[in-house]
C-alpha positions, -999 to 999 in steps of 0.1 A, spaced: -607 -519 787 -604 -550 808 -598 -584 792 -629 -606 793 -621 -643 796 -649 -663 780 -663 -694 797 -669 -711 764 -657 -706 729 -672 -718 696 -657 -716 661 -684 -713 634 -662 -703 605 -675 -717 573 -711 -717 584 -738 -693 570 -771 -682 583 -793 -697 598 -767 -723 610 -745 -696 626 -773 -684 649 -785 -720 656 -750 -730 668 -746 -698 688 -781 -702 704 -774 -739 713 -741 -729 728 -754 -701 750 -784 -723 761 -760 -748 776 -743 -721 797 -751 -706 831 -765 -671 835 -735 -647 838 -712 -668 817 -696 -654 785 -696 -671 751 -669 -663 726 -679 -668 689 -654 -669 661 -669 -665 626 -662 -655 590 -696 -646 577 -703 -609 576 -740 -611 577 -738 -633 609 -715 -606 625 -746 -584 625 -774 -609 628 -761 -629 658 -756 -598 681 -791 -585 672 -807 -619 677 -789 -625 710 -801 -591 723 -836 -599 711 -834 -631 734 -823 -611 764 -785 -616 762 -758 -589 764 -734 -583 735 -701 -573 751 -680 -571 720 -681 -573 682 -646 -570 667 -634 -575 632 -601 -593 636 -592 -600 600 -603 -592 565 -632 -617 569 -631 -627 605 -650 -615 636 -650 -623 673 -682 -618 694 -685 -619 731 -720 -626 745 -729 -627 782 -758 -649 791 -782 -628 811 -814 -647 807 -824 -684 806 
């Protein structure tokens, strides 16, 4: 699989819902359509909720990877304003 270089990266480790989604949504809103947002997080519920919410808002989830015992990395492409 090709490596995707994110246009913006945010680290929301230490945050819990709903703050995880609020920070993610604000970050993607500030981006251009077609750009990719990388999200680093350590809250398991958010690793499921953020991708679902982003898809519900018309964005594309490119990757959800567990990178540690309690760490995830998400890649979201902005496909809709």
